[in-house]
VEXDREN-2710 file (C-alpha; in Angstrom, 1 decimal):
% VEXDREN-2710
k/r/px/py/pz
1/MET/144.3/112.0/170.3
2/LEU/141.5/111.8/172.8
3/ARG/141.6/111.5/176.4
4/PRO/139.8/111.3/179.2
5/ARG/138.6/114.5/181.1
6/ASN/137.9/113.2/185.3
7/VAL/140.9/111.8/186.1
8/ARG/139.1/108.9/187.9
9/THR/138.7/107.6/184.3
10/ARG/141.7/107.9/183.8
11/LEU/143.0/106.0/186.6
12/THR/140.7/103.4/185.5
13/LEU/141.8/103.3/182.1
14/TRP/145.5/102.7/183.7
15/HIS/144.4/100.2/185.9
16/LEU/143.6/98.5/183.1
17/ALA/146.0/98.6/180.6
18/ILE/148.4/97.7/183.6
19/LEU/145.9/94.4/184.3
20/ALA/145.8/94.3/180.8
21/ALA/149.6/93.5/180.2
22/ALA/149.7/91.2/184.1
23/LEU/147.7/89.8/182.7
24/LEU/148.8/88.9/179.6
25/ALA/151.9/88.3/180.6
26/TYR/151.0/85.7/183.6
27/GLY/149.4/83.5/180.6
28/ALA/151.8/83.7/178.4
29/SER/154.2/82.6/180.5
30/ALA/152.0/79.9/182.5
31/SER/151.6/78.4/178.7
32/ALA/155.1/77.9/178.4
33/VAL/156.3/76.9/181.7
34/LEU/153.3/74.3/180.8
35/PHE/154.5/73.6/177.9
36/PHE/158.4/73.1/178.4
37/GLN/157.2/71.7/181.4
38/LEU/155.5/68.5/179.1
39/ARG/158.0/69.2/176.6
40/ASN/159.7/67.6/179.7
41/GLN/157.9/65.1/180.3
42/LEU/157.8/63.6/177.0
43/ASP/161.8/63.7/177.0
44/HIS/161.5/61.7/179.8
45/ARG/159.3/59.1/178.7
46/ALA/161.4/59.7/175.3
47/ILE/164.6/58.0/178.0
48/GLU/163.0/55.3/180.0
49/ASP/161.8/54.1/176.2
50/LEU/165.3/54.1/175.5
51/GLU/167.5/52.8/178.1
52/THR/164.1/49.2/177.6
53/ILE/165.1/49.6/174.2
54/GLU/169.0/49.1/174.7
55/GLY/168.9/45.8/176.3
56/LEU/165.9/44.4/173.6
57/LEU/167.6/45.1/170.3
58/THR/169.8/42.7/168.0
59/PHE/171.9/41.8/165.1
60/ALA/170.0/39.6/162.7
61/PRO/172.4/37.4/160.9
62/ASP/172.1/39.4/156.5
63/GLY/173.3/42.7/159.1
64/SER/169.1/43.7/160.1
65/VAL/167.6/45.0/163.6
66/PHE/165.4/43.5/165.4
67/LEU/163.4/44.2/169.0
68/ARG/163.2/40.3/170.5
69/SER/160.1/38.3/170.8
70/ASP/160.5/38.8/174.4
71/TYR/159.9/42.4/174.5
72/HIS/156.5/42.4/174.6
73/ASP/157.4/40.7/178.6
74/HIS/158.5/44.4/179.8
75/PRO/157.7/46.6/181.7
76/TYR/156.4/49.0/179.5
77/PRO/154.5/47.6/176.3
78/ALA/151.4/50.0/176.0
79/SER/154.9/52.5/174.6
80/GLU/154.2/50.6/171.3
81/GLN/151.3/51.8/170.7
82/ASP/152.4/55.9/169.9
83/ARG/156.4/55.1/169.9
84/LEU/158.1/56.5/167.0
85/LEU/161.9/54.3/167.3
86/GLU/164.2/54.2/164.4
87/VAL/168.3/53.1/164.3
88/TRP/171.0/54.0/162.1
89/SER/174.7/52.1/162.1
90/GLY/177.3/54.6/162.0
91/ALA/177.5/54.7/158.9
92/GLY/174.3/56.4/158.4
93/ARG/172.8/53.3/156.7
94/LEU/169.7/52.7/158.2
95/LEU/169.0/49.3/160.5
96/TYR/165.9/49.4/161.6
97/ARG/162.5/51.8/161.8
98/ASN/159.3/50.4/163.5
99/GLU/155.2/50.3/161.1
100/LEU/154.6/53.6/163.1
101/LEU/156.9/55.8/161.0
102/GLY/156.8/54.1/158.0
103/THR/158.3/55.3/155.2
104/ARG/158.8/59.1/157.2
105/ALA/162.4/59.4/158.3
106/LEU/163.6/61.2/161.8
107/GLY/164.9/63.9/160.5
108/GLY/167.2/61.7/158.0
109/PRO/170.8/60.3/159.4
110/PRO/172.3/60.9/161.8
111/ALA/175.6/63.8/162.9
112/ALA/178.5/62.9/164.0
113/ASN/178.3/64.0/167.2
114/GLU/174.7/63.4/167.6
115/GLY/173.8/61.4/171.2
116/ALA/178.1/61.0/171.2
117/SER/178.7/62.3/174.3
118/SER/174.6/62.0/176.0
119/TYR/171.4/62.7/174.8
120/SER/171.2/64.4/171.7
121/TYR/167.6/66.5/172.0
122/ARG/165.6/67.7/168.6
123/SER/161.9/68.6/167.7
124/VAL/161.2/67.7/163.9
125/ARG/157.6/67.4/161.4
126/LEU/157.7/64.0/159.9
127/SER/156.5/64.6/155.8
128/GLY/152.8/64.3/156.9
129/GLY/153.0/67.6/159.5
130/MET/152.7/65.9/162.5
131/PRO/155.0/67.5/165.4
132/VAL/158.0/64.7/167.0
133/ARG/160.3/65.5/169.8
134/PHE/162.9/62.4/169.4
135/VAL/165.8/61.8/172.1
136/SER/168.8/60.2/170.1
137/LYS/172.3/58.2/171.9
138/ARG/174.8/56.3/170.5
139/HIS/175.3/52.3/171.5
140/LEU/177.1/50.0/170.7
141/LEU/175.0/47.0/170.0
142/ASP/176.4/43.6/170.2
143/GLY/180.2/45.8/170.1
144/ARG/179.0/47.4/166.9
145/PRO/178.0/51.1/167.1
146/THR/174.7/52.6/166.1
147/VAL/172.4/55.5/166.6
148/ILE/170.1/54.6/168.6
149/ARG/166.2/57.5/167.9
150/VAL/163.0/57.5/170.1
151/GLY/160.4/60.0/169.3
152/PHE/157.1/61.1/170.7
153/SER/154.2/62.7/168.7
154/GLU/154.1/67.1/170.4
155/GLU/150.0/67.2/168.9
156/PRO/149.2/66.6/173.2
157/SER/151.1/68.6/174.3
158/TRP/150.9/71.5/172.2
159/GLN/146.6/70.2/172.4
160/ARG/146.9/71.2/176.0
161/PHE/149.0/74.4/175.4
162/TRP/146.4/75.7/173.2
163/GLU/143.3/74.6/175.6
164/MET/146.0/76.5/178.8
165/THR/145.9/79.8/176.6
166/ILE/142.1/80.3/175.0
167/GLY/141.0/79.8/178.3
168/LEU/142.7/82.7/179.5
169/ILE/142.4/85.0/176.2
170/LEU/138.7/83.8/176.8
171/GLY/138.7/85.1/180.4
172/LEU/141.0/88.5/179.7
173/PRO/137.9/90.7/179.2
174/LEU/135.3/88.7/182.0
175/ALA/138.8/89.7/184.3
176/LEU/139.1/92.9/182.8
177/GLY/135.5/94.0/182.9
178/LEU/135.6/93.0/187.1
179/ALA/138.3/95.1/187.8
180/GLY/137.5/97.4/185.4
181/PHE/134.1/98.3/187.3
182/GLY/135.4/97.2/190.6
183/GLY/138.8/100.0/190.6
184/TYR/136.1/102.9/189.1
185/PHE/134.4/102.4/191.9
186/LEU/137.3/102.6/194.3
187/ALA/138.9/105.2/192.6
188/ARG/136.2/107.5/193.5
189/LYS/135.7/106.5/195.6
190/ALA/139.5/107.6/197.0
191/LEU/138.5/111.0/194.9
192/SER/135.4/112.4/196.0
193/PRO/137.0/113.1/198.9
194/ILE/139.8/116.0/196.9
195/GLU/136.5/116.4/194.9
196/ARG/134.6/117.8/198.3
197/MET/137.6/119.7/199.2
198/ALA/136.8/121.4/195.5
199/ARG/134.1/122.2/196.1
200/ARG/135.1/123.3/199.3
201/ALA/137.6/125.9/197.7
202/HIS/135.4/127.5/194.9
203/GLU/133.3/128.2/198.7
204/ILE/136.2/131.4/199.4
205/TYR/136.7/134.4/198.5
206/ALA/138.9/137.2/199.3
207/GLU/136.2/138.2/202.5
208/ARG/135.9/134.7/203.4
209/LEU/139.7/133.9/204.2
210/SER/138.8/132.5/207.4
211/ALA/136.8/128.6/205.3
212/ARG/138.3/125.7/205.8
213/LEU/138.9/122.9/203.9
214/ASP/137.0/119.5/206.1
215/VAL/140.1/117.4/207.0
216/GLU/138.8/113.8/207.3
217/ASN/141.9/111.5/207.8
218/PRO/144.6/114.0/208.8
219/ASN/147.1/111.2/208.8
220/ASP/146.3/110.4/205.1
221/GLU/147.9/112.0/202.2
222/LEU/144.7/113.4/201.1
223/GLY/144.8/115.0/204.7
224/GLN/147.9/116.0/204.6
225/LEU/146.9/117.7/201.4
226/ALA/143.8/119.4/203.2
227/GLN/146.0/120.8/205.7
228/ALA/148.7/122.5/203.9
229/PHE/145.5/123.9/202.2
230/ASN/144.2/124.6/205.0
231/GLU/147.5/126.6/206.3
232/THR/148.0/128.3/203.0
233/LEU/145.2/129.9/203.1
234/SER/145.9/130.9/207.4
235/ARG/149.1/132.8/205.5
236/LEU/147.3/134.2/203.3
237/GLU/144.7/135.2/205.8
238/LYS/147.5/136.5/207.8
239/SER/148.8/138.6/204.8
240/PHE/145.6/139.6/204.6
241/GLU/144.7/141.2/207.7
242/GLN/148.6/142.7/207.7
243/LEU/148.1/144.2/204.5
244/ARG/144.5/145.5/205.3
245/ARG/146.0/146.5/208.5
246/PHE/149.2/148.1/206.6
247/THR/146.9/150.3/204.8
248/SER/144.5/151.4/207.0
249/ASP/147.5/152.9/208.9
250/ALA/149.7/154.1/206.7
251/SER/146.6/156.3/205.1
252/HIS/145.9/157.5/209.5
253/GLU/149.9/158.8/209.5
254/LEU/149.8/160.3/206.3
255/ARG/146.5/162.1/206.4
256/THR/148.0/163.6/210.4
257/PRO/151.2/165.4/209.2
258/LEU/149.4/166.4/205.9
259/THR/146.5/167.5/207.9
260/ALA/147.4/169.5/210.4
261/ILE/150.1/171.1/207.3
262/ARG/146.5/172.4/205.8
263/THR/145.0/173.1/209.5
264/VAL/148.0/175.2/210.5
265/GLY/149.1/176.9/207.1
266/GLU/145.3/177.7/206.5
267/VAL/145.2/179.5/210.3
268/GLY/148.4/181.3/209.2
269/LEU/146.2/182.8/206.4
270/SER/143.8/183.8/207.9
271/HIS/145.3/185.9/210.7
272/HIS/147.1/189.0/209.0
273/GLY/150.4/188.8/211.9
274/SER/154.2/189.8/212.0
275/SER/157.0/188.1/211.0
276/GLU/157.4/185.6/213.7
277/HIS/154.1/184.9/213.6
278/TYR/154.7/183.1/209.7
279/ARG/158.0/181.9/211.5
280/GLU/156.6/180.1/213.5
281/VAL/154.0/178.6/211.5
282/ILE/156.8/177.7/208.6
283/GLY/158.6/176.0/211.2
284/SER/155.2/174.5/212.3
285/MET/154.8/173.1/208.4
286/LEU/158.5/172.4/208.1
287/GLU/158.3/169.5/211.4
288/GLU/155.1/168.4/210.1
289/SER/156.8/168.1/206.9
290/ALA/160.2/166.2/208.7
291/ARG/158.2/163.9/210.2
292/LEU/156.2/162.9/207.3
293/THR/159.2/162.7/205.1
294/ARG/160.7/159.9/207.9
295/LEU/157.0/158.5/207.3
296/VAL/157.6/158.2/203.7
297/ASP/160.9/156.8/203.7
298/SER/159.9/154.3/206.3
299/LEU/157.5/152.5/204.3
300/LEU/159.8/152.8/201.0
301/THR/161.9/150.8/203.2
302/ILE/159.7/147.9/204.4
303/SER/158.2/148.7/200.6
304/ARG/161.6/147.7/199.4
305/ALA/162.8/144.8/202.0
306/ASP/159.2/142.9/201.8
307/ALA/160.0/143.0/197.4
308/GLY/163.5/141.1/198.4
309/GLN/165.1/145.0/197.1
310/ILE/167.7/145.5/199.3
311/ARG/170.8/143.3/198.2
312/LEU/172.5/143.1/201.6
313/ASP/176.6/143.1/201.5
314/ARG/178.0/140.7/203.8
315/VAL/181.3/141.4/205.3
316/PRO/182.8/140.4/208.1
317/ALA/182.5/143.7/210.5
318/ALA/183.4/143.4/214.9
319/ALA/180.1/144.3/216.1
320/LEU/181.4/146.4/219.2
321/PRO/182.9/149.0/217.1
322/MET/178.8/149.2/215.3
323/VAL/177.3/149.7/218.9
324/ARG/179.8/152.1/219.1
325/ASP/179.5/154.6/216.9
326/ALA/175.7/153.7/216.9
327/LEU/175.5/155.5/220.2
328/GLY/178.3/158.8/218.9
329/LEU/174.8/159.0/216.8
330/LEU/172.2/159.0/219.3
331/GLU/174.5/160.0/222.5
332/VAL/173.4/163.6/222.8
333/LEU/169.4/162.5/223.2
334/ALA/170.5/160.5/226.3
335/GLU/172.9/163.6/227.2
336/GLU/169.8/164.7/226.8
337/ARG/167.2/163.3/229.3
338/GLY/171.0/162.6/231.9
339/GLN/171.1/159.3/231.2
340/HIS/173.8/157.6/231.3
341/VAL/174.9/154.6/228.9
342/SER/178.3/151.9/228.9
343/VAL/178.9/150.0/226.0
344/GLU/181.0/146.6/226.8
345/GLY/181.5/143.3/225.8
346/GLU/184.4/141.4/223.4
347/GLU/186.4/143.3/220.8
348/THR/186.9/140.4/219.1
349/ALA/183.7/139.4/218.0
350/TYR/182.9/139.4/214.9
351/VAL/179.2/139.0/212.6
352/TYR/178.9/138.5/209.5
353/GLY/176.6/141.1/207.9
354/ASP/176.4/144.5/206.1
355/PRO/177.2/146.7/208.2
356/ILE/175.1/149.4/207.6
357/ILE/171.5/147.9/208.3
358/VAL/172.7/145.9/211.4
359/ARG/174.4/149.6/212.6
360/GLN/171.0/151.4/212.1
361/VAL/169.4/148.3/213.3
362/VAL/171.4/149.0/216.3
363/ILE/170.5/153.5/216.3
364/ASN/166.3/151.6/215.7
365/LEU/167.6/149.3/219.3
366/LEU/168.6/152.3/221.2
367/ASP/166.7/155.8/220.0
368/ASN/164.0/153.2/221.2
369/ALA/165.1/152.3/225.0
370/ILE/166.7/156.8/225.5
371/LYS/163.2/157.6/224.7
372/HIS/161.5/155.1/227.0
373/SER/164.3/155.1/229.6
374/GLN/163.7/157.0/233.0
375/MET/164.7/160.8/233.6
376/GLY/168.0/159.9/234.5
377/GLY/168.0/156.3/233.8
378/ARG/170.5/153.8/232.8
379/ILE/171.0/151.7/229.2
380/TRP/173.8/148.9/228.8
381/LEU/174.7/148.1/225.5
382/ARG/176.4/144.7/224.8
383/VAL/178.8/142.8/222.5
384/CYS/178.7/138.6/223.9
385/ARG/178.7/134.9/221.8
386/ASP/174.9/133.5/223.1
387/SER/175.1/129.8/224.1
388/THR/174.0/128.6/220.6
389/GLY/177.1/130.0/218.9
390/MET/175.9/133.2/218.0
391/ALA/177.4/137.3/218.4
392/ALA/174.8/138.9/220.3
393/ILE/174.3/142.6/220.6
394/GLU/171.6/143.9/223.0
395/VAL/170.6/147.5/224.7
396/GLN/168.5/147.3/227.5
397/ASP/167.8/149.9/229.5
398/ASP/165.9/151.0/233.6
399/GLY/162.3/151.8/231.8
400/PRO/158.5/150.7/233.0
401/GLY/159.2/147.4/230.4
402/ILE/155.9/146.3/227.9
403/PRO/153.5/144.6/229.4
404/VAL/152.3/141.3/228.5
405/GLU/149.4/141.8/226.8
406/HIS/151.4/143.6/224.5
407/ARG/155.0/141.8/224.2
408/GLU/153.6/139.2/221.2
409/LYS/153.1/142.5/218.9
410/VAL/155.6/145.0/220.0
411/PHE/157.2/144.1/216.2
412/ASP/154.4/144.2/214.3
413/ARG/153.9/147.7/211.6
414/PHE/152.1/150.1/213.3
415/TYR/151.8/148.8/216.5
416/ARG/152.2/151.6/220.0
417/ILE/150.5/151.0/222.7
418/ASP/150.0/154.2/224.1
419/VAL/149.4/156.5/220.3
420/ALA/149.3/160.2/221.8
421/ARG/152.7/160.4/223.7
422/SER/154.4/158.4/220.3
423/ARG/153.1/161.3/218.3
424/GLU/154.8/163.8/221.2
425/THR/157.8/161.5/220.5
426/GLY/157.7/161.5/216.8
427/GLY/157.6/158.0/216.2
428/VAL/155.6/155.7/214.0
429/GLY/155.1/152.6/215.0
430/LEU/157.5/151.3/212.3
431/GLY/160.7/150.7/213.6
432/LEU/161.5/147.0/215.6
433/ALA/159.3/146.4/212.6
434/ILE/162.0/147.6/211.0
435/ALA/164.8/146.4/212.8
436/LYS/162.9/142.8/213.6
437/TRP/163.6/142.3/209.3
438/GLY/167.2/143.9/209.1
439/ALA/167.9/140.5/212.3
440/GLU/165.5/137.8/210.3
441/ALA/167.5/139.5/206.8
442/HIS/170.5/137.8/207.8
443/GLY/170.1/135.1/210.0
444/GLY/169.4/135.8/212.7
445/ARG/166.6/137.0/215.0
446/LEU/165.2/140.0/217.2
447/GLU/164.3/138.4/221.3
448/LEU/162.9/140.8/223.6
449/HIS/163.2/140.1/227.1
450/CYS/161.3/141.2/230.4
451/PRO/163.1/141.0/233.2
452/SER/160.3/141.9/236.3
453/ASP/162.3/144.5/238.2
454/GLY/161.2/146.6/235.0
455/GLY/162.8/147.4/231.3
456/CYS/163.6/145.5/228.1
457/LEU/166.4/143.8/227.3
458/PHE/166.7/143.6/223.3
459/ARG/169.0/140.5/222.3
460/LEU/169.8/141.1/218.7
461/LEU/170.9/137.6/217.2
462/LEU/173.3/137.5/214.4
463/PRO/175.9/134.8/212.7
464/VAL/179.3/134.8/213.7
465/ALA/182.6/135.5/210.9
466/GLN/185.9/135.3/211.9
467/ALA/188.3/138.9/212.7
468/SER/190.4/138.9/209.2
469/ALA/191.6/141.9/207.6
470/PRO/190.9/145.3/209.4
471/ASP/187.6/146.2/208.4
472/SER/186.6/148.7/205.8
473/PRO/184.9/152.0/207.0
474/ILE/181.1/151.1/208.2
475/LEU/179.4/153.8/206.3
476/THR/180.5/153.5/202.6
477/GLY/177.9/155.5/200.1
478/ARG/176.4/152.2/198.1
479/SER/173.3/152.3/198.9
480/GLU/172.3/156.2/199.8
481/ILE/168.0/155.4/199.6
482/LEU/168.8/152.8/202.4
483/GLN/171.2/155.2/204.1
484/GLU/169.0/158.4/203.8
485/SER/165.5/155.8/205.3
486/PHE/167.7/154.5/208.0
487/SER/169.4/157.1/209.5
488/HIS/166.3/160.0/209.4
489/GLY/165.0/157.5/212.0
490/ALA/163.3/155.3/210.4
491/GLY/160.1/155.9/212.3
492/ARG/161.3/153.5/215.7
493/LEU/158.2/152.2/217.3
494/ASP/158.0/154.0/220.8
495/VAL/156.5/151.5/223.0
END
């Protein structure tokens, strides 16, 4: 089946088809209404004439029926010219038939119930083919039951019906032609913005994602479509930029330890030294290898998270034991720096999430706080309920804080404020990015607040769960890769 190639032609054809169907339905209904109105008028005329004739009929001495001579003084003499009249006895004997009928009959002897309770209406064709509409009624004439039939030809009604029908049929092509030209023009004008958007979209490719579609009217459907497309381009541009930056940063971070390993190895081979010297060389190489392992594990975790391959085993779990467990793993680092870490909160605060991931998010936040709090400083860990009804795990330090211009970017991957200092502490700028993913994967969020008097406050907000049966151990063997990735430090962000 042939199908038009462009949308405006299809719209025009559909418009014409619907319009043609509507006009045909309108024409048919209008013609039918006209015909039935003409028939009703004919019935009304026949009833009036029949009521007149009832007073003019009388029996002759021989038992026949005739119209009295004063008929022509009646107000309706003109109807005699086209009236068809029959009078039948109650026994079915023809008593009278006017000259216009002649030998033709209006349907034969009357039925037993014809015109008994009210007027009876029938349409018949005479022997010559004339369509006739007649009305019947039973009447007592001089005490004798009779059936009076008065009819009129329907040819004028059918003539007017066909005149109107033919006029509508002849006018239909003209109406459809005008509607087709108008519909095609309107469809072309309405779809012209889409054509311009299509041409503009063809000019957008990977190197020109900053280009946008023109929005002529943001309030109509096409304007909303263009805005939605532009928003999609913005997200794609941002994703491409993040991918480029991620690839560049990952390549740089991978190259640094590899270069260090190669350099240390080359220097060690170029000098003949004692076993102590070689032990130092191998130790340096192992240190860079460990850093490289942590980076690869972090990249693997982020890659699997972006691909949706990390399955969350969500259970109700007490938040405070997870915080204490995280502190137990990092307490040695805090003691080395002479820092005091305090834990406080509600024992009844339960979160609905994966205990392994939630604990490792807290580890990343706590490790970040330890590294950036001053020597001998303080760190606070709190578990409470947020005003929105979510469970909140807060990690606050008394470090130097984060400048305003960097606060929006601290959760970006590989973002570090002081690159040199971060290298010294072993960070690669992925810790807070992983922590943010862990919060959002649970339907929560990770917030950063920097008080005016210094320090940073990270608030991990998670869905609340009702206290249930005793918790299963936080650490399980269900996901060795994920556990290994997080427990190595996961490249925590140093800011």
